[in-house]
N, C-alpha and C positions, 0 to 999 in steps of 0.2 A: 434508461440505459443501464443503470446499476443492476436491475433485475435480470437483464439479458446476460450480463457478465457473470453474475452469481450462478445463474442457471447453466451456463456453459462450463463453469468450473466444477459443477457437481457430476458431470457426465464424462465417461471415458478417461483419457489421460489427464484431463483437467484437474483431477483430484490431487495431482502432485504439485499444484500451484495454489498460492494464497494471495488474496488482495490485501495490501498493506496501505493504510491511510495514516499519514503523518501530519502533524500540525506544526507550523513554524511561525514565529512572531517576527514581524519586520522591525528591524532596529530603527528605521527612519520614521515610520508612522505609528508603530505599535499595534498595527492591525494583524490579525491572524489569517493565515492562508493554509489550505489543505492540499496535500499532494498525494495522489493515488497511484500506486504501482502494483504490478502483479509479478511476484517473485516465486521462485521454486521454494518448496517447504524447507529445504536444507539451508536456505539463505535468508530466512525471515529475521533471525536475530541480527545478522549482519546489516540488513536493510534498516532495521530500527536503530541500531547502534551508530550507523553512519549518519543518520539525520538528527541525532541528539546533540550535535556540537554547538 
């Protein structure tokens, strides 16, 4: 599935978007989980800063 998403982002208007993967640690179990989002290139820093709390 990831290959399909990346391939679509490289064509046409998809070049304006980036796939952001953030890692969060669960306070209860200590396990790490990953969250994938697709955001506009202008909002990448906002997406990373919002998840670093």
